[in-house]
C-alpha positions as a Markdown table, in Angstrom:
| # | Residue | x | y | z |
|---|---|---|---|---|
| 1 | Unk | -1.8 | -12.5 | 42.3 |
| 2 | Unk | 1.3 | -10.7 | 41.9 |
| 3 | Unk | 2.9 | -13.5 | 39.8 |
| 4 | Unk | -0.2 | -13.4 | 37.4 |
| 5 | Unk | 0.2 | -9.8 | 36.9 |
| 6 | Unk | 3.9 | -10.2 | 36.1 |
| 7 | Unk | 3.3 | -13.1 | 33.8 |
| 8 | Unk | 0.6 | -10.9 | 32.1 |
| 9 | Unk | 3.1 | -8.2 | 31.5 |
| 10 | Unk | 5.6 | -10.6 | 29.9 |
| 11 | Unk | 4.0 | -10.6 | 26.4 |
| 12 | Unk | 4.1 | -6.9 | 26.1 |
| 13 | Unk | 7.8 | -6.8 | 27.5 |
| 14 | Unk | 8.7 | -9.6 | 25.2 |
| 15 | Unk | 7.0 | -7.6 | 22.2 |
| 16 | Unk | 8.9 | -4.5 | 23.2 |
| 17 | Unk | 12.2 | -6.4 | 23.3 |
| 18 | Unk | 11.5 | -8.1 | 20.0 |
| 19 | Unk | 10.4 | -4.7 | 18.4 |
| 20 | Unk | 13.7 | -3.1 | 19.8 |
| 21 | Unk | 15.7 | -5.6 | 17.7 |
| 22 | Unk | 13.6 | -5.6 | 14.4 |
| 23 | Unk | 15.0 | -3.6 | 11.8 |
| 24 | Unk | 13.5 | -0.2 | 11.4 |
| 25 | Unk | 12.0 | -0.8 | 8.0 |
| 26 | Unk | 9.8 | -3.6 | 9.7 |
| 27 | Unk | 8.6 | -1.0 | 12.4 |
| 28 | Unk | 6.4 | 1.3 | 10.3 |
| 29 | Unk | 5.7 | 4.8 | 11.5 |
| 30 | Unk | 4.6 | 7.3 | 8.8 |
| 31 | Unk | 5.8 | 10.2 | 10.9 |
| 32 | Unk | 9.3 | 8.9 | 11.4 |
| 33 | Unk | 12.1 | 10.2 | 9.3 |
| 34 | Unk | 12.7 | 8.3 | 6.1 |
| 35 | Unk | 10.4 | 6.5 | 3.8 |
| 36 | Unk | 9.0 | 3.2 | 5.1 |
| 37 | Unk | 7.6 | 1.9 | 1.9 |
| 38 | Unk | 10.8 | 2.6 | -0.1 |
| 39 | Unk | 12.9 | 1.2 | 2.4 |
| 40 | Unk | 11.0 | -2.0 | 3.0 |
| 41 | Unk | 10.4 | -2.6 | -0.7 |
| 42 | Unk | 14.1 | -2.1 | -1.5 |
| 43 | Unk | 15.2 | -4.5 | 1.0 |
| 44 | Unk | 12.6 | -7.2 | 0.8 |
| 45 | Unk | 11.7 | -7.3 | -3.1 |
| 46 | Unk | 15.0 | -8.9 | -4.2 |
| 47 | Unk | 14.8 | -11.7 | -1.6 |
| 48 | Unk | 13.1 | -15.0 | -2.3 |
| 49 | Unk | 9.4 | -14.4 | -1.1 |
| 50 | Unk | 10.2 | -10.8 | -0.3 |
| 51 | Unk | 7.4 | -9.5 | -2.4 |
| 52 | Unk | 4.9 | -11.5 | -0.4 |
| 53 | Unk | 6.4 | -10.5 | 2.8 |
| 54 | Unk | 6.3 | -6.9 | 1.7 |
| 55 | Unk | 2.6 | -7.3 | 0.7 |
| 56 | Unk | 1.8 | -8.8 | 4.0 |
| 57 | Unk | 3.5 | -6.1 | 5.9 |
| 58 | Unk | 1.5 | -3.4 | 4.0 |
| 59 | Unk | -1.6 | -5.3 | 5.1 |
| 60 | Unk | -0.5 | -5.3 | 8.7 |
| 61 | Unk | 0.1 | -1.5 | 8.6 |
| 62 | Unk | -3.3 | -0.9 | 6.7 |
| 63 | Unk | -5.4 | -3.8 | 8.0 |
| 64 | Unk | -8.4 | -3.2 | 5.8 |
| 65 | Unk | -6.2 | -3.1 | 2.8 |
| 66 | Unk | -4.8 | -6.6 | 3.8 |
| 67 | Unk | -8.2 | -8.2 | 3.5 |
| 68 | Unk | -8.1 | -8.6 | -0.2 |
| 69 | Unk | -4.7 | -10.4 | 0.1 |
| 70 | Unk | -3.3 | -8.7 | -3.0 |
| 71 | Unk | 0.4 | -9.0 | -4.0 |
| 72 | Unk | 2.6 | -6.1 | -4.7 |
| 73 | Unk | 4.6 | -7.2 | -7.7 |
| 74 | Unk | 6.7 | -4.1 | -8.8 |
| 75 | Unk | 7.3 | -0.7 | -7.4 |
| 76 | Unk | 9.7 | 1.8 | -8.9 |
| 77 | Unk | 10.2 | 5.7 | -8.8 |
| 78 | Unk | 6.6 | 6.4 | -10.2 |
| 79 | Unk | 5.1 | 3.1 | -10.9 |
| 80 | Unk | 3.4 | 0.2 | -9.1 |
| 81 | Unk | 1.9 | -3.1 | -10.2 |
| 82 | Unk | -0.2 | -5.1 | -7.9 |
| 83 | Unk | -2.1 | -8.4 | -8.6 |
| 84 | Unk | -5.3 | -9.8 | -7.1 |
| 85 | Unk | -6.2 | -13.5 | -7.3 |
| 86 | Unk | -10.0 | -14.0 | -8.1 |
| 87 | Unk | -11.3 | -16.2 | -5.1 |
| 88 | Unk | -14.5 | -16.6 | -3.1 |
| 89 | Unk | -13.5 | -14.0 | -0.5 |
| 90 | Unk | -13.4 | -11.2 | -2.9 |
| 91 | Unk | -16.4 | -12.1 | -5.1 |
| 92 | Unk | -20.0 | -10.9 | -5.3 |
| 93 | Unk | -23.3 | -12.6 | -5.9 |
| 94 | Unk | -22.6 | -12.4 | -9.7 |
| 95 | Unk | -19.4 | -14.6 | -9.2 |
| 96 | Unk | -17.1 | -11.7 | -10.2 |
| 97 | Unk | -14.7 | -9.6 | -8.1 |
| 98 | Unk | -16.7 | -7.3 | -5.8 |
| 99 | Unk | -16.8 | -3.5 | -6.6 |
| 100 | Unk | -15.4 | -2.6 | -3.2 |
| 101 | Unk | -12.5 | -5.2 | -3.6 |
| 102 | Unk | -11.7 | -3.4 | -6.9 |
| 103 | Unk | -11.6 | 0.0 | -5.1 |
| 104 | Unk | -9.5 | -1.4 | -2.3 |
| 105 | Unk | -7.1 | -2.9 | -5.2 |
| 106 | Unk | -6.9 | 0.6 | -6.8 |
| 107 | Unk | -6.3 | 2.3 | -3.5 |
| 108 | Unk | -3.5 | 0.0 | -2.6 |
| 109 | Unk | -1.9 | 0.3 | -5.9 |
| 110 | Unk | -2.0 | 4.1 | -6.2 |
| 111 | Unk | -0.9 | 4.4 | -2.5 |
| 112 | Unk | 2.1 | 2.2 | -2.9 |
| 113 | Unk | 3.2 | 4.1 | -6.0 |
| 114 | Unk | 2.8 | 7.5 | -4.3 |
| 115 | Unk | 4.5 | 6.5 | -1.0 |
| 116 | Unk | 7.5 | 5.0 | -2.8 |
| 117 | Unk | 8.0 | 8.2 | -4.8 |
| 118 | Unk | 7.8 | 10.6 | -1.9 |
| 119 | Unk | 10.8 | 12.4 | -0.3 |
| 120 | Unk | 11.6 | 11.4 | 3.3 |
| 121 | Unk | 9.8 | 14.4 | 4.9 |
| 122 | Unk | 6.5 | 13.9 | 3.1 |
| 123 | Unk | 3.3 | 12.0 | 3.8 |
| 124 | Unk | 0.0 | 11.7 | 2.1 |
| 125 | Unk | -3.7 | 10.8 | 2.5 |
| 126 | Unk | -6.4 | 9.9 | -0.1 |
| 127 | Unk | -9.0 | 12.6 | 0.2 |
| 128 | Unk | -11.4 | 11.2 | -2.4 |
| 129 | Unk | -11.9 | 8.3 | -4.9 |
| 130 | Unk | -13.9 | 8.0 | -8.0 |
| 131 | Unk | -13.9 | 4.6 | -9.9 |
| 132 | Unk | -15.6 | 3.5 | -13.2 |
| 133 | Unk | -16.5 | -0.2 | -13.5 |
| 134 | Unk | -16.0 | -1.1 | -17.2 |
| 135 | Unk | -16.3 | -4.8 | -17.3 |
| 136 | Unk | -17.1 | -7.7 | -14.8 |
| 137 | Unk | -13.7 | -8.5 | -13.3 |
| 138 | Unk | -12.9 | -12.2 | -13.3 |
| 139 | Unk | -9.7 | -14.1 | -13.0 |
| 140 | Unk | -6.4 | -12.8 | -11.8 |
| 141 | Unk | -6.4 | -8.9 | -12.1 |
| 142 | Unk | -3.5 | -6.7 | -12.4 |
| 143 | Unk | -3.6 | -3.0 | -11.3 |
| 144 | Unk | -1.1 | -0.4 | -12.3 |
| 145 | Unk | -0.5 | 3.2 | -11.4 |
| 146 | Unk | 2.1 | 5.7 | -12.7 |
| 147 | Unk | 1.5 | 8.9 | -10.8 |
| 148 | Unk | 4.0 | 11.5 | -12.1 |
| 149 | Unk | 3.9 | 13.6 | -8.8 |
| 150 | Unk | 7.2 | 15.2 | -9.7 |
| 151 | Unk | 7.6 | 15.7 | -13.4 |
| 152 | Unk | 11.1 | 15.3 | -14.9 |
| 153 | Unk | 13.5 | 17.8 | -13.4 |
| 154 | Unk | 11.0 | 19.0 | -10.7 |
| 155 | Unk | 12.3 | 18.7 | -7.2 |
| 156 | Unk | 10.9 | 16.1 | -4.9 |
| 157 | Unk | 9.4 | 18.4 | -2.1 |
| 158 | Unk | 6.9 | 17.7 | 0.7 |
| 159 | Unk | 5.1 | 20.9 | -0.5 |
| 160 | Unk | 1.3 | 20.7 | 0.3 |
| 161 | Unk | -0.3 | 19.7 | -3.0 |
| 162 | Unk | -3.3 | 17.8 | -4.3 |
| 163 | Unk | -2.5 | 15.1 | -7.0 |
| 164 | Unk | -5.0 | 13.0 | -9.1 |
| 165 | Unk | -3.5 | 9.5 | -9.1 |
| 166 | Unk | -4.9 | 7.2 | -11.9 |
| 167 | Unk | -5.1 | 3.4 | -11.4 |
| 168 | Unk | -6.1 | 1.0 | -14.2 |
| 169 | Unk | -7.3 | -2.6 | -13.4 |
| 170 | Unk | -7.1 | -5.2 | -16.2 |
| 171 | Unk | -8.0 | -8.8 | -16.5 |
| 172 | Unk | -5.7 | -11.6 | -17.7 |
| 173 | Unk | -6.7 | -10.8 | -21.3 |
| 174 | Unk | -5.6 | -7.2 | -20.9 |
| 175 | Unk | -9.2 | -5.8 | -21.0 |
| 176 | Unk | -9.8 | -2.7 | -18.8 |
| 177 | Unk | -12.2 | -3.7 | -16.0 |
| 178 | Unk | -12.0 | -0.6 | -13.8 |
| 179 | Unk | -10.3 | 2.8 | -13.8 |
| 180 | Unk | -10.0 | 4.8 | -10.6 |
| 181 | Unk | -8.8 | 8.2 | -9.7 |
| 182 | Unk | -7.5 | 8.9 | -6.2 |
| 183 | Unk | -7.5 | 12.6 | -5.1 |
| 184 | Unk | -4.4 | 12.4 | -3.0 |
| 185 | Unk | -3.0 | 15.2 | -0.7 |
| 186 | Unk | 0.6 | 15.3 | -0.1 |
| 187 | Unk | 2.2 | 17.4 | 2.6 |
| 188 | Unk | 5.0 | 17.5 | 5.2 |
| 189 | Unk | 5.2 | 15.0 | 8.1 |
| 190 | Unk | 4.4 | 16.3 | 11.5 |
| 191 | Unk | 7.4 | 18.1 | 13.1 |
| 192 | Unk | 9.3 | 15.8 | 15.6 |
| 193 | Unk | 8.9 | 16.6 | 19.1 |
């Protein structure tokens, strides 16, 4: 019996050992010093397949977000572009992308843009979302967000503040299919113990 218990403990010990040697940017913790999203994107995006790896990593950190299997294509200081392939898993009974999949895509896009732009000592949460569905969404969709949280010249601080983050979702023809506004609360990370 004792050997079974020690064998059962091996996977968690192996996980701990593996985790210890994994680079910090692959061990996300929003309360940790630094900016996980910016660190991971800056390291992975330039590598072959790195954008897909980053997208999957975000899906692991936020499992519900990962269900739509979107690909984060571009992230810069105040901008994000994310694509979603039209496939059976994200469709509704009318053979177009489901409304909630579009909301999920909007939240992912806005959140990545916000997270990348935050200073190392800040965190955020979406406190509300509104979305307008303007056209049936079919084909590959592209969501973009440019949340100017810190206007030109303004210091990037973790000051507690609410921001409206707008996300537009367009089809391959460039037609606007949905427009969302994320009510996003930015504030300081918890103090380290």
